[in-house]
C-alpha distance (Angstrom), angle and dihedral (degrees) to the residues before:
residue distance angle dihedral
M1 . . .
K2 3.82 . .
R3 3.79 97.2 .
I4 3.76 134.7 13.6
G5 3.80 98.2 178.9
D6 3.80 92.7 78.2
K7 3.82 93.6 52.1
T8 3.79 128.2 104.0
I9 3.80 107.0 -134.0
W10 3.80 129.0 -170.4
I11 3.81 114.8 -154.0
T12 3.79 123.0 -169.0
G13 3.79 121.3 -161.4
A14 3.81 88.0 32.2
S15 3.81 97.4 146.0
S16 3.81 96.0 85.0
G17 3.79 146.6 -6.1
I18 3.79 119.5 13.1
G19 3.82 93.4 -2.6
E20 3.79 93.1 52.9
A21 3.82 93.0 47.3
L22 3.80 90.9 46.9
T23 3.81 90.2 51.4
Y24 3.81 91.8 55.4
E25 3.80 94.1 46.2
L26 3.81 95.5 46.9
S27 3.78 90.2 46.1
K28 3.81 89.2 56.6
L29 3.80 88.0 55.1
G30 3.81 91.0 55.4
C31 3.80 98.9 -108.9
T32 3.77 122.9 157.5
L33 3.80 105.3 -123.1
V34 3.77 139.4 -162.4
I35 3.80 108.9 -163.0
S36 3.78 123.6 -164.6
A37 3.80 139.6 -177.7
R38 3.79 136.8 125.1
N39 3.83 95.0 -93.3
K40 3.81 105.0 77.1
E41 3.81 95.2 179.2
Q42 3.79 92.7 52.6
L43 3.80 90.5 49.6
F44 3.81 90.8 56.3
T45 3.81 90.2 47.5
I46 3.80 89.6 54.4
R47 3.79 91.8 44.2
N48 3.80 90.9 55.6
K49 3.82 91.3 52.6
C50 3.81 92.9 55.5
S51 3.78 128.3 103.5
N52 3.82 93.9 -116.5
P53 3.83 108.2 21.4
E54 3.79 91.3 167.6
R55 3.81 88.1 68.3
I56 3.79 95.4 50.9
H57 3.80 121.7 90.7
V58 3.80 123.8 -162.6
I59 3.81 120.2 -143.4
P60 3.83 116.4 168.6
L61 3.80 113.4 -137.0
D62 3.79 136.7 179.6
L63 3.82 112.7 -163.3
E64 3.79 91.3 -158.1
D65 3.81 88.5 65.2
Y66 3.79 90.4 63.4
F67 3.80 98.3 157.4
K68 3.82 89.5 72.8
M69 3.80 96.5 61.4
D70 3.81 96.4 102.0
E71 3.80 88.8 57.1
L72 3.81 92.8 48.1
V73 3.80 92.7 48.3
H74 3.79 90.3 52.4
Q75 3.81 89.0 50.1
A76 3.80 93.0 49.0
I77 3.81 94.3 49.2
S78 3.81 92.1 44.7
T79 3.80 90.7 50.1
A80 3.80 101.1 42.1
G81 3.82 99.2 28.8
Q82 3.78 94.1 -126.4
I83 3.80 141.4 0.3
D84 3.81 120.0 -129.3
I85 3.80 100.3 172.4
L86 3.79 131.6 23.2
V87 3.80 115.6 -160.0
N88 3.80 107.3 -159.1
N89 3.79 96.8 -159.2
A90 3.82 106.1 137.9
G91 3.78 118.8 104.7
I92 3.79 147.2 115.0
S93 3.80 133.6 -116.7
Q94 3.81 134.8 -143.0
R95 3.80 138.5 -135.5
S96 3.81 112.1 -173.6
L97 3.79 141.1 100.8
I98 3.82 116.7 -103.9
I99 3.79 92.9 -119.2
E100 3.83 90.4 54.2
T101 3.81 97.9 43.9
E102 3.80 120.2 101.7
L103 3.80 117.0 -134.6
E104 3.80 90.0 -121.3
V105 3.82 88.7 63.4
Y106 3.80 90.6 55.9
K107 3.80 89.3 49.8
K108 3.80 91.4 51.6
L109 3.80 91.9 49.5
M110 3.81 90.8 51.2
D111 3.81 93.7 43.1
I112 3.80 92.7 53.5
N113 3.78 105.1 30.7
Y114 3.79 99.2 35.4
L115 3.81 116.3 15.0
G116 3.81 94.5 37.5
T117 3.79 91.2 51.0
V118 3.81 92.9 44.2
S119 3.80 91.7 48.1
L120 3.81 93.4 51.7
T121 3.80 91.0 45.4
K122 3.81 93.2 50.3
A123 3.79 91.3 47.9
L124 3.81 92.0 53.5
L125 3.82 97.1 39.4
P126 3.85 96.5 84.6
H127 3.84 88.9 55.1
F128 3.82 90.6 54.5
V129 3.80 92.1 46.3
K130 3.82 92.1 48.4
Q131 3.81 93.9 50.8
G132 3.81 91.6 44.4
N133 3.79 96.0 -122.7
G134 3.77 142.5 53.8
H135 3.77 141.2 142.0
F136 3.79 127.9 -134.7
V137 3.80 111.5 -159.3
T138 3.79 110.1 -173.2
V139 3.79 122.7 -171.3
T140 3.78 106.3 -145.4
S141 3.82 118.3 153.2
L142 3.77 141.5 -116.2
M143 3.82 79.0 -97.8
G144 3.80 85.2 70.6
K145 3.82 87.2 65.3
F146 3.81 101.4 39.2
G147 3.80 137.9 2.9
S148 3.80 138.0 -109.0
P149 3.82 132.6 -171.9
Y150 3.82 118.7 -91.2
R151 3.82 91.6 26.3
S152 3.82 103.8 77.3
G153 3.81 97.3 129.8
Y154 3.79 93.1 39.1
C155 3.81 91.0 50.6
G156 3.80 90.7 47.7
A157 3.80 93.2 53.1
K158 3.80 93.3 45.4
H159 3.81 92.7 48.2
A160 3.82 87.7 51.3
L161 3.81 91.0 54.5
H162 3.80 90.3 56.4
G163 3.79 91.0 53.7
F164 3.79 93.9 48.2
F165 3.80 97.6 45.6
D166 3.80 94.5 44.1
V167 3.82 87.5 58.4
L168 3.80 92.9 44.0
R169 3.81 89.0 54.6
M170 3.79 91.0 51.9
E171 3.80 95.2 46.3
H172 3.81 97.4 46.4
E173 3.80 106.3 31.8
K174 3.80 85.9 101.6
D175 3.83 88.6 59.4
G176 3.80 94.4 55.8
V177 3.80 92.8 -103.3
H178 3.81 116.4 145.2
V179 3.80 127.7 -162.8
T180 3.80 126.5 -158.0
L181 3.80 122.3 -178.4
I182 3.81 113.5 -156.0
C183 3.82 113.3 -158.4
P184 3.82 112.5 -166.2
G185 3.75 123.6 -162.7
F186 3.79 117.8 -161.6
V187 3.82 111.8 -23.1
N188 3.80 122.9 178.7
T189 3.81 98.2 -112.5
K190 3.82 137.1 115.8
V191 3.80 92.3 -91.8
A192 3.82 93.6 114.9
I193 3.81 93.6 42.9
N194 3.82 90.9 53.8
A195 3.82 94.8 40.9
L196 3.81 117.7 124.5
T197 3.79 119.9 -113.3
G198 3.80 125.6 -150.1
N199 3.81 94.5 -78.6
G200 3.81 94.8 44.2
E201 3.80 97.9 -100.7
S202 3.81 121.3 128.5
Q203 3.79 116.4 -97.5
L204 3.85 91.2 -131.8
S205 3.81 92.9 -162.3
N206 3.78 134.6 87.2
D207 3.79 128.9 -131.4
T208 3.78 131.1 -134.6
A209 3.80 95.8 -115.1
T210 3.81 92.3 53.9
E211 3.80 93.2 44.7
K212 3.80 89.7 52.8
G213 3.78 92.4 44.1
M214 3.77 128.2 115.2
D215 3.80 118.1 -63.0
P216 3.85 109.0 -103.2
T217 3.82 92.5 -127.7
I218 3.80 92.1 54.8
F219 3.80 88.9 46.1
A220 3.82 91.8 50.7
K221 3.81 91.7 52.8
K222 3.80 91.5 50.8
M223 3.79 89.7 46.6
I224 3.81 92.1 52.5
K225 3.80 89.2 52.4
A226 3.82 90.1 54.1
I227 3.82 90.5 48.5
R228 3.80 91.6 51.0
Q229 3.81 89.8 51.3
Q230 3.81 90.9 46.8
K231 3.80 90.3 -133.7
F232 3.78 118.9 -172.7
E233 3.82 90.6 -135.8
A234 3.80 134.7 0.5
Y235 3.81 124.7 -166.6
I236 3.80 109.5 -155.8
G237 3.77 122.7 -176.7
K238 3.79 142.0 70.5
K239 3.82 128.3 -75.3
E240 3.84 91.1 -33.3
V241 3.83 87.6 76.6
M242 3.82 87.6 75.0
G243 3.81 87.2 72.6
V244 3.80 89.9 77.2
Y245 3.80 91.7 59.9
L246 3.80 94.6 40.8
K247 3.82 89.0 53.1
R248 3.78 89.9 53.2
I249 3.81 97.8 45.0
V250 3.83 109.4 23.2
P251 3.83 109.1 11.0
K252 3.82 93.4 171.5
I253 3.80 90.6 59.6
L254 3.81 90.5 49.7
H255 3.81 88.7 51.3
S256 3.80 90.4 55.4
V257 3.79 94.1 43.5
V258 3.82 93.4 51.8
L259 3.81 92.6 48.1
K260 3.81 92.1 49.1
S261 3.81 92.3 48.7
K262 3.83 91.4 66.1
V263 3.80 89.4 -153.8
R264 3.78 113.4 174.0
């Protein structure tokens, strides 16, 4: 990709964390943006902090309400004129043991992290095919490549995203459609605070690994580099990224390392 500044980019989960940082960085590059999340007021606050707020459009979106995606895609295209890149960033994490997790919590994790993302992607796909190009950038997780205790439903949903988007890339490469999977490690956001516990309530507390994670602005810059290069997958984090390679080469060692880390 020669230039990104002339692209129209739709970012979900833009009200905080990685999505917010990505909004600021892409705005500096001159991109036209559509930013989405559930919190409309927060989206406008972020819009007003950007370098070119007049080129940023706000469209509230709730991934759990995934039967409305066709309507939202029509609204986004009508508002921005076209969409060149969709950043599927919105989602929710989990912190609970399998034996303590209600089935409804697993459903919610799949509805938001998987079905909501798939529904939005499918709704926008015909637009990409019609214009002969498009780029799906989906933020999964290192947990989409290997597992960790207390995150069973989250890992399941993220693994599912890898399967879906790998196939989408294969089926629509001929149509000029690109797919990049971004796999974050620990990033200093509110992901742990907002994570679902076994009964579906928010955890409301942070953890040491997340607090010591990568700064969201640094992450966003690395993510933009991966988007420019149209990478198939990008693993962004600190030493936890090594888990991907351990899983591939010596999975038993990764199993031991993760258990010893006591990450929650």
